[in-house]
C-alpha positions as CSV (number, residue, x, y, z in Angstrom):
1,M,-10.8,16.0,-23.5
2,K,-7.3,15.0,-22.4
3,R,-5.9,18.1,-24.0
4,L,-8.4,20.3,-22.2
5,I,-7.5,18.8,-18.9
6,K,-3.8,19.2,-19.6
7,L,-4.4,22.8,-20.7
8,F,-6.3,23.4,-17.4
9,W,-3.5,22.1,-15.3
10,Q,-0.9,24.2,-17.2
11,I,-2.9,27.3,-16.7
12,W,-3.5,26.5,-13.1
13,F,0.2,26.0,-12.3
14,E,1.2,29.1,-14.2
15,F,-1.4,31.1,-12.3
16,R,-0.1,29.7,-8.9
17,K,3.5,30.5,-9.9
18,R,2.7,34.1,-10.8
19,V,0.5,34.7,-7.8
20,F,2.5,32.9,-5.1
21,G,6.0,33.0,-6.6
22,K,8.1,30.1,-7.7
23,P,7.7,27.1,-5.3
24,A,10.7,25.8,-3.4
25,P,12.3,22.7,-4.9
26,L,11.6,19.2,-3.5
27,R,14.3,18.4,-0.9
28,T,15.8,15.0,-1.0
29,T,15.8,12.6,2.0
30,F,17.5,9.3,2.0
31,V,15.7,6.6,4.0
32,E,15.8,2.8,4.4
33,E,12.0,2.4,4.5
34,I,9.2,4.5,3.2
35,P,8.0,6.8,6.1
36,E,4.5,6.3,7.4
37,K,3.9,10.0,6.9
38,L,5.4,11.8,3.9
39,D,6.3,15.5,3.8
40,E,4.8,17.0,0.6
41,K,7.9,19.1,0.1
42,R,10.3,16.1,0.1
43,L,11.3,13.4,-2.4
44,Y,12.4,10.3,-0.6
45,L,15.1,7.9,-2.0
46,V,14.5,4.5,-0.4
47,G,17.3,2.0,-0.1
48,E,20.5,1.3,1.8
49,N,24.2,1.4,1.4
50,D,24.0,3.7,-1.7
51,H,21.7,1.1,-3.4
52,F,18.3,2.7,-4.0
53,W,15.1,0.9,-4.8
54,F,12.5,3.6,-5.1
55,A,11.9,7.3,-5.3
56,V,8.7,8.3,-3.4
57,F,6.9,11.6,-3.3
58,F,3.4,13.2,-3.4
59,C,2.0,13.8,-6.9
60,P,2.7,17.5,-7.6
61,C,-0.7,18.1,-9.2
62,G,-2.2,18.2,-5.7
63,C,-4.4,15.1,-6.0
64,G,-2.8,13.7,-2.8
65,T,-1.6,10.4,-4.4
66,T,1.8,9.0,-3.4
67,V,4.0,8.4,-6.5
68,Q,6.5,5.6,-6.3
69,V,8.9,5.1,-9.1
70,S,11.4,2.1,-9.3
71,L,15.1,2.8,-9.4
72,L,15.9,-0.9,-10.0
73,A,17.7,-1.4,-13.3
74,D,16.0,-4.7,-14.0
75,S,12.5,-3.4,-13.5
76,N,10.3,-2.1,-16.2
77,P,9.7,0.8,-16.2
78,C,12.7,2.1,-14.3
79,W,14.1,5.6,-13.6
80,T,17.5,6.9,-12.8
81,F,18.4,9.9,-10.7
82,A,21.2,12.5,-10.7
83,E,22.2,14.0,-7.4
84,H,23.1,17.7,-7.4
85,G,25.3,19.6,-5.0
86,D,22.4,21.8,-3.8
87,G,20.6,18.7,-2.2
88,T,18.2,18.2,-5.1
89,I,17.9,15.4,-7.6
90,S,16.6,15.0,-11.2
91,L,14.7,11.9,-12.3
92,S,14.9,10.5,-15.8
93,P,12.7,9.8,-17.8
94,S,9.6,11.9,-17.1
95,V,6.9,10.6,-14.8
96,W,3.6,10.0,-16.6
97,R,0.7,8.7,-14.4
98,K,-1.4,6.4,-16.6
99,D,-4.3,6.4,-14.2
100,G,-5.8,8.8,-11.6
101,C,-4.8,12.4,-12.4
102,R,-2.8,11.4,-15.5
103,S,-0.1,14.0,-14.8
104,H,3.0,14.1,-16.9
105,Y,6.1,16.0,-15.7
106,H,9.8,16.0,-15.2
107,V,11.6,16.3,-11.9
108,R,14.7,18.5,-12.6
109,R,16.8,19.8,-9.8
110,G,13.9,19.2,-7.4
111,F,11.5,21.3,-9.5
112,V,8.5,19.9,-11.4
113,E,8.4,20.8,-15.1
114,W,5.0,20.1,-16.6
115,I,4.8,18.5,-20.0
């Protein structure tokens, strides 16, 4: 069943890409607190003084869930990010939602790459 769901999402996103063109990358916004209203086309890095605690963004599958990943080195799990000159970031490792939509993807240079 999981493979069927994964296949469905891969076909759906490939269809959307071919019909509507390649989506724009997620733009990065640096904030001190998580905004009350998030923009679905942005990835927010939450922290202060170049110390970031979380990356927050909407799940790219379209389920409407807010994804929050920890950037704190002493937390488990934790992610790191690389900032690029074009205003985008890459997250490492991949994001794999264990509940809800169960999406699994990389964020590379602001683009979602499905696994």
